[in-house]
VEXVEXLUM-658123 format. One line per 5 residues: their letters; for each residue x, y negated, z negated of C-alpha. Coordinates in Angstrom, 2 decimals. Example, Ala and Ser with C-alpha at 12.3 -4.5 7.8 and 13.67 -1.06 7.14 Angstrom:
BEGIN
AS) 12.30 4.50 -7.80  13.67 1.06 -7.14
REM end
This chain:
BEGIN
MRACR) 151.38 -175.75 -161.59  148.94 -176.77 -163.77  148.23 -175.02 -167.27  144.44 -174.00 -165.93  145.71 -172.38 -162.79
RCLCL) 146.53 -168.67 -163.34  147.35 -166.29 -160.37  145.94 -162.80 -159.75  148.29 -160.19 -159.07  148.52 -157.18 -157.64
LLALC) 152.24 -155.52 -157.28  152.57 -152.63 -155.59  150.08 -150.31 -157.43  149.70 -152.52 -160.18  146.52 -154.61 -160.33
MAALS) 146.03 -157.21 -162.96  142.07 -157.91 -163.07  142.36 -161.43 -164.97  143.65 -164.63 -164.25  147.55 -164.83 -165.70
GCALF) 150.31 -166.56 -165.07  152.86 -164.19 -163.11  156.10 -164.74 -161.54  157.15 -163.32 -158.27  159.12 -160.87 -158.68
RNETV) 162.52 -161.46 -156.87  164.82 -158.58 -157.36  167.33 -158.35 -155.12  165.64 -161.26 -152.84  167.61 -162.37 -149.63
EIGAE) 166.07 -165.34 -147.82  165.19 -164.24 -144.06  165.76 -166.35 -140.89  162.74 -167.02 -138.34  163.33 -164.17 -136.13
EAAPY) 163.86 -161.41 -138.58  160.40 -162.99 -140.42  158.04 -162.90 -137.17  157.00 -159.44 -137.13  156.09 -160.06 -140.96
LALTQ) 154.80 -163.44 -140.17  152.13 -161.92 -137.28  151.07 -159.18 -140.06  150.50 -162.33 -142.67  148.56 -164.49 -140.20
SFLGA) 146.29 -161.19 -139.41  145.71 -160.49 -142.99  144.93 -163.96 -143.98  142.44 -164.18 -140.80  140.66 -161.54 -142.38
LFAQD) 140.88 -163.13 -145.63  140.13 -166.46 -145.18  136.81 -165.24 -142.98  135.95 -162.61 -146.28  136.25 -159.61 -143.65
YSACL) 137.42 -157.35 -146.97  137.05 -154.36 -145.09  139.63 -155.54 -142.34  141.95 -156.42 -145.02  141.62 -153.06 -146.70
AMFAE) 142.75 -151.35 -143.25  146.40 -153.26 -143.90  146.86 -151.76 -147.33  149.30 -149.12 -148.16  148.04 -146.09 -149.66
NLHNT) 149.47 -147.20 -153.11  147.09 -150.48 -152.92  144.10 -148.33 -151.84  144.31 -146.24 -155.29  143.97 -149.28 -157.25
MDKEE) 142.08 -152.06 -155.38  138.66 -151.37 -153.56  136.57 -153.89 -151.37  134.71 -154.97 -154.66  137.91 -156.38 -156.49
LQEQW) 139.60 -157.75 -153.82  136.38 -160.19 -153.35  136.35 -160.44 -156.97  139.90 -161.83 -157.16  139.90 -164.01 -153.95
DAVRL) 136.67 -165.24 -155.13  138.03 -166.42 -158.29  140.67 -168.50 -156.03  138.02 -169.87 -153.79  136.27 -170.99 -157.39
RYGDA) 139.65 -172.79 -158.37  140.23 -174.57 -154.99  137.60 -174.14 -152.25  137.26 -172.33 -149.02  141.06 -171.83 -147.79
VEMDS) 141.70 -173.86 -144.45  144.93 -172.68 -143.09  148.43 -171.47 -144.13  150.42 -174.59 -143.69  153.84 -173.01 -144.24
YEAYR) 155.46 -169.94 -145.72  158.86 -168.92 -146.94  160.28 -165.25 -145.80  162.22 -162.74 -148.13  163.51 -159.20 -148.22
INGEG) 162.89 -158.35 -151.73  164.19 -154.83 -152.48  164.55 -154.29 -148.84  160.99 -154.81 -147.85  159.77 -157.46 -145.87
TILAM) 157.79 -160.46 -147.70  156.24 -163.74 -146.73  155.20 -166.15 -149.52  152.32 -168.04 -147.57  151.00 -171.48 -148.59
VTHRH) 147.38 -171.99 -148.16  145.77 -175.15 -148.14  141.99 -175.34 -149.19  139.16 -177.74 -149.46  140.01 -178.69 -152.92
GGSSV) 143.72 -178.12 -153.29  145.99 -175.26 -152.35  147.43 -172.29 -153.28  149.87 -169.42 -152.64  149.31 -165.81 -151.19
QLTFD) 152.40 -163.07 -151.20  152.52 -160.27 -149.21  155.07 -157.74 -149.45  155.10 -154.96 -146.08  156.49 -151.22 -146.42
ENDDV) 158.62 -149.28 -143.92  155.12 -148.56 -141.73  154.08 -152.27 -142.07  151.54 -151.84 -144.44  150.90 -154.16 -147.37
AGLWF) 152.31 -152.89 -150.28  152.33 -155.66 -152.42  149.60 -158.74 -152.92  149.67 -161.82 -155.16  147.43 -164.66 -155.54
GVRED) 149.32 -167.54 -156.81  150.00 -171.35 -157.20  151.70 -173.94 -155.26  154.62 -175.43 -156.78  153.81 -178.76 -154.62
EVDYA) 150.39 -180.35 -155.66  148.00 -180.54 -152.05  146.37 -183.51 -151.88  142.67 -183.68 -150.59  140.18 -186.47 -149.32
IELPA) 136.45 -186.64 -149.38  134.60 -188.75 -146.47  133.11 -192.11 -147.67  129.73 -192.96 -146.66  128.79 -195.64 -145.17
GVIEY) 128.64 -198.87 -147.05  130.98 -197.55 -149.96  134.85 -198.43 -150.66  137.22 -197.19 -153.37  140.57 -197.47 -154.14
EIALG) 143.17 -195.92 -156.59  144.61 -197.12 -159.67  146.62 -195.54 -162.30  145.79 -195.13 -166.23  148.33 -195.54 -168.94
EGTEH) 150.78 -196.38 -166.12  154.30 -195.90 -167.14  153.39 -193.57 -170.22  153.80 -189.89 -170.07  149.99 -189.47 -169.89
EVRAI) 149.70 -191.18 -166.68  146.54 -190.23 -164.75  145.18 -191.07 -161.71  141.90 -192.83 -161.33  139.36 -193.70 -158.38
VTRPV) 137.36 -197.01 -158.52  133.89 -196.31 -156.38  131.95 -199.60 -155.24  129.60 -200.99 -153.04  131.00 -203.02 -149.94
RSATV) 129.03 -206.16 -151.01  130.84 -208.38 -153.57  128.08 -209.55 -156.00  128.37 -208.40 -159.28  127.25 -205.01 -160.16
PAVVL) 126.83 -202.69 -162.99  129.20 -199.62 -162.95  129.99 -196.08 -164.74  132.71 -194.22 -166.47  132.46 -190.83 -165.37
VQDSG) 133.49 -188.45 -168.00  134.32 -184.28 -166.79  132.74 -181.04 -168.60  135.20 -178.88 -170.34  138.13 -177.58 -168.48
AYDRN) 141.38 -178.84 -166.44  139.13 -181.05 -164.33  140.44 -183.24 -161.48  138.69 -186.59 -160.98  136.12 -185.22 -158.44
EAIGN) 135.37 -182.45 -161.03  135.65 -180.15 -158.38  134.77 -176.48 -158.41  134.72 -174.32 -155.62  133.24 -175.86 -152.74
CAPFA) 131.37 -178.77 -154.58  132.96 -182.02 -155.81  130.04 -183.40 -158.06  131.78 -186.40 -159.59  132.61 -187.61 -155.65
DLAHG) 129.10 -186.82 -155.04  127.71 -189.42 -158.00  130.43 -191.87 -157.34  129.31 -192.18 -153.69  125.77 -191.64 -154.62
LAQRG) 125.51 -194.73 -157.10  127.62 -196.73 -154.99  125.03 -196.60 -152.44  122.25 -197.56 -154.69  124.49 -200.87 -155.80
IASIR) 126.59 -199.24 -158.79  130.49 -199.02 -159.25  132.16 -196.37 -161.17  135.87 -195.14 -162.20  136.64 -191.46 -162.16
FDKRT) 139.76 -189.79 -163.10  141.67 -186.87 -163.41  142.21 -185.12 -166.51  144.83 -185.20 -168.76  145.32 -181.40 -168.83
YAHGD) 145.23 -181.45 -164.64  147.96 -183.82 -164.40  149.91 -182.82 -166.79  149.25 -179.18 -167.84  152.31 -177.95 -166.39
EMTEE) 154.75 -180.21 -168.43  153.10 -179.28 -171.65  154.35 -176.95 -174.07  152.45 -174.18 -175.69  152.56 -176.01 -178.90
EINGM) 151.13 -179.20 -177.31  148.54 -177.62 -175.48  147.43 -175.46 -178.85  147.88 -178.97 -180.80  145.64 -181.05 -178.51
TVQQE) 142.21 -182.91 -179.80  139.50 -183.78 -177.98  140.64 -187.54 -178.62  143.73 -187.09 -176.98  142.27 -184.66 -173.98
IIDDA) 139.26 -186.73 -172.90  138.51 -189.89 -175.09  141.56 -191.58 -174.74  141.53 -191.64 -171.40  137.76 -192.62 -171.01
LLALD) 138.53 -195.61 -173.26  141.50 -196.27 -170.79  139.13 -195.68 -167.74  136.86 -198.36 -169.61  139.31 -200.85 -170.17
ALEQQ) 140.64 -200.20 -166.27  136.82 -200.72 -165.09  136.50 -204.12 -166.92  139.37 -205.77 -165.25  138.19 -205.21 -161.64
GGIGD) 136.53 -208.24 -160.42  132.66 -208.23 -159.75  132.06 -205.38 -162.92  129.08 -206.20 -165.16  127.34 -204.08 -167.98
VFIVG) 129.66 -200.35 -168.19  127.80 -197.09 -169.13  129.19 -193.90 -170.12  128.02 -191.22 -168.13  129.28 -187.63 -169.03
HGMGG) 128.77 -184.22 -167.45  128.66 -181.06 -170.35  131.16 -181.73 -172.78  131.79 -185.17 -171.46  127.99 -185.63 -172.23
ALAPR) 128.38 -184.55 -175.82  131.22 -186.92 -175.99  129.67 -189.81 -174.54  128.42 -191.27 -177.64  131.47 -190.95 -179.56
IAQQS) 133.26 -192.98 -176.67  130.74 -195.75 -176.59  130.84 -196.07 -180.31  134.73 -196.20 -180.22  134.44 -198.81 -177.58
CGRVA) 133.28 -201.40 -179.80  129.92 -202.51 -178.36  131.49 -202.46 -174.78  129.28 -200.25 -173.39  125.78 -201.06 -172.25
GVASL) 124.13 -197.39 -172.31  125.15 -193.38 -172.23  123.91 -190.56 -170.50  124.29 -187.06 -171.16  124.06 -184.59 -168.11
AGTAR) 123.97 -181.14 -168.87  125.63 -181.76 -172.42  124.31 -180.43 -176.07  123.79 -182.08 -179.18  124.35 -178.53 -180.66
PYLDV) 127.82 -177.44 -182.48  130.40 -176.31 -179.88  131.06 -172.73 -181.36  127.59 -171.67 -181.18  127.21 -172.88 -177.55
VYEQT) 130.36 -170.81 -176.56  129.25 -168.07 -178.48  126.14 -167.84 -176.70  127.81 -167.94 -173.32  130.16 -165.38 -174.36
LAMAR) 127.96 -162.78 -175.55  125.62 -163.11 -172.55  128.23 -162.25 -170.45  129.35 -158.85 -172.48  128.42 -156.04 -170.92
DASRQ) 128.79 -153.56 -173.65  128.36 -152.86 -177.64  131.86 -152.85 -178.13  132.52 -156.11 -176.52  129.00 -157.55 -178.37
SAIKK) 130.89 -156.53 -181.32  134.11 -158.11 -180.80  132.49 -161.23 -179.79  130.02 -161.41 -183.05  133.37 -160.89 -184.99
EYKKA) 135.05 -163.74 -183.47  132.32 -166.20 -183.83  132.38 -165.33 -187.71  135.76 -166.59 -188.27  133.97 -170.18 -187.97
DKLDA) 133.06 -169.70 -191.15  136.33 -170.21 -192.57  137.35 -173.03 -190.22  138.37 -175.35 -192.85  141.16 -172.66 -194.10
MKEDD) 142.39 -171.64 -190.69  145.89 -172.20 -189.83  146.42 -175.03 -187.12  148.01 -172.51 -184.53  144.97 -170.01 -184.85
TIFGV) 141.93 -170.07 -182.23  138.49 -169.11 -181.57  137.24 -168.02 -178.65  140.64 -168.95 -177.44  140.01 -172.52 -178.30
PVPYI) 142.55 -174.25 -180.79  141.34 -174.83 -184.20  142.79 -178.71 -183.75  140.26 -179.09 -180.75  137.57 -177.45 -182.81
RDLYD) 137.69 -179.81 -186.12  137.70 -182.70 -183.90  134.61 -181.55 -182.67  133.27 -180.71 -185.96  134.35 -183.70 -187.63
HPVEQ) 132.77 -185.78 -185.12  129.23 -184.54 -184.98  126.82 -186.48 -182.05  124.44 -187.37 -184.80  127.10 -189.42 -186.54
SLAAL) 127.78 -191.46 -182.89  124.60 -191.91 -182.69  124.02 -193.55 -185.65  126.22 -196.13 -184.86  124.50 -197.39 -181.45
NVPVF) 121.10 -198.84 -180.12  122.07 -198.60 -176.38  119.93 -196.82 -174.07  120.52 -193.54 -173.72  119.86 -191.28 -170.85
IAQGK) 119.43 -187.45 -171.18  119.19 -184.81 -168.11  119.19 -181.38 -167.30  118.72 -179.00 -164.73  116.36 -175.77 -165.54
NDFQT) 118.37 -173.62 -163.36  121.66 -174.44 -165.30  122.98 -171.51 -166.05  125.93 -173.02 -168.48  123.20 -175.29 -170.61
SLEDY) 120.48 -173.81 -172.23  116.99 -175.23 -172.70  117.89 -175.11 -176.32  120.83 -177.73 -175.79  118.43 -179.98 -174.17
KSWQS) 115.87 -179.70 -177.12  118.83 -180.67 -179.46  119.22 -183.84 -178.01  115.49 -184.42 -179.07  116.15 -183.50 -182.32
ALEEY) 119.23 -185.47 -182.43  117.45 -188.87 -180.96  114.08 -188.67 -183.00  115.10 -191.60 -185.08  117.53 -193.05 -182.86
AGEVR) 116.97 -196.80 -182.83  117.55 -197.32 -179.11  115.66 -196.60 -175.82  115.44 -192.75 -175.27  114.68 -191.34 -171.75
FALYD) 114.62 -187.49 -170.63  114.62 -185.91 -167.61  114.35 -182.08 -166.94  114.75 -181.43 -163.51  113.00 -177.87 -161.47
GLNHL) 115.42 -175.88 -159.13  118.76 -177.96 -160.47  122.10 -176.15 -161.32  124.40 -177.36 -163.83  125.89 -179.37 -161.47
FAENG) 122.42 -181.21 -160.62  122.37 -179.66 -157.02  119.90 -177.63 -155.69  120.55 -173.72 -154.58  117.96 -172.47 -152.55
SVKGR) 119.12 -168.75 -152.32  119.25 -168.61 -155.97  116.33 -167.54 -158.02  116.48 -168.88 -161.84  119.26 -169.23 -163.56
GTSDE) 122.57 -168.27 -161.47  126.20 -167.53 -161.98  129.27 -169.44 -161.23  129.33 -167.65 -157.72  126.71 -170.50 -156.34
YLSEL) 129.61 -172.87 -156.70  131.31 -170.83 -153.92  128.64 -172.67 -151.83  128.83 -176.17 -150.45  126.01 -177.93 -153.20
HVSDQ) 125.59 -181.71 -153.46  124.01 -183.25 -156.23  120.10 -184.04 -155.80  119.08 -187.22 -154.15  116.01 -187.16 -156.46
FLEDL) 118.41 -187.06 -159.64  121.11 -189.92 -158.24  117.60 -192.27 -158.00  116.78 -191.31 -161.21  120.24 -192.16 -162.88
ADWVA) 120.49 -195.60 -160.96  117.44 -196.45 -161.80  117.87 -195.72 -165.29  120.99 -197.88 -165.15  119.48 -200.83 -163.46
NSTNK) 116.77 -200.84 -165.86  119.46 -200.44 -168.48  121.36 -203.77 -167.22  121.40 -206.74 -169.75  119.32 -205.03 -172.60
REM end
C-alpha cells in the first residue's frame, strides 16, 4: 500500500468523507468457501457493474436503510470519483475473498483500473442489501502498460539498484540508432508513478512517446514516495526533504541516461514542482545539463502558492479564517520544530525549498531555459508564469516563454471545460497537445550543442 493511497470508507451507518487510511473491520471473521459465497459474489458483481458504469442510482437501490440515511448519490459519486482520480477508470474485478464478518456475508473485491488497482469491500445484511461499503487499497501492486506508438522503443532500468530507495525507471527512445538528445522528466508534487498518472491521463507517457517520435529520448521514474511510501515510517516521511524525495533520484536518472548508448545532450524537463526544481537539479549536475524546461512550474515561494490554492477551495468564512491563520505560521518558520507542519507539509521539506530559491540556482546557470504554461491551468496561475519573467530578467542564458490557449495543467486540451477547470477534468482521457510537443521538441533541438 502506498502512503499517498488512502481509502474512502462507509461502514454501516458511518461515512468517512475524506480519504484516510482505514483497516478492514474483521471482528469474528470467518473465511467462507465458493459455494457459500456464491450469492454474495453475484450481488457484488451486480453492484460493481453499476458502479463501474457510474450508475449511482442503481447502486443506491441496493443499499440497506442505514446507508441510505447517510449516503446520497452525490456523496457516493464523490467518493468513487476520488478512487478514479487516483487509479483511472475501473476495468474489471479480477479476484475476490469471501468472509462472514460478525455473521454477515462479505466480499472483498480486487479491482483492476486503467492505472493500477483498488479494493472494494461489500457487506450484506440478512435481506441481501449492502450494509457496509469500503473503498480501499490492494495489498498487491497492479502494474499496467501503455501502448507504444510506431517508431518508439522503451525498456525498464532501476535507479539506485540494490539500495533501500531503488526505484523503477523507463528509458524511451526513437528506433533509429543515431545519437539523439534526451530529457529527464521530473514530476509534480505528490507520490506519482513514472507516467505521472492521474485519473485517465498519463502525461509523462505522452511526453516520452511524443518526444521519441520527434527524435528525442527520455527517462522517467517512479517517485521515491510512490515506490516506498508503504515502507516509510511517519518519522521518515515527516523528515524528508525535497532533495531526498525528488532531486537525488533525478540526478540518478541523469547518470543512468548518460550510460545509455547513443545519447547526446541531456535536458531537465520538470512539471509543476519538478519545473520549479529543474534549475536546482541542473545546478547540482555539475555542467552536465544542456537546458532546463519548467512546465507549469513557479518561481514563487512555495507556501504562497499553497496558501492561494487552499484559500480558493475554501467555501465558508470560518475555513478561510483557519487557512489565513495557518499561513501566518510561515512567518516563524525558522523557529518551528522539525516535527511541525504548515498546511500539512513537514517543516524540513519547506525549509529545504526556502533555503534554495529558484533565483539562486538560475544565477549559477547559463543554459537555455524554456518556460511553458497553459491558460486553462487551475493549479498554476498566470502569477506563477509571470514569476519566471521576474526571476529570469537578468538571466545569462537564452530564454523562451510560451503561454498556450486552451491547455490545462497537463498541457492537454479539454473542450468540455470553459476556462480554468477542476481535477474532475482528469477523469476524462486527455493527452498532451501535439502543438506543445512540437514546441518542446523544437526547443530541445535548437538548444542542442549550445
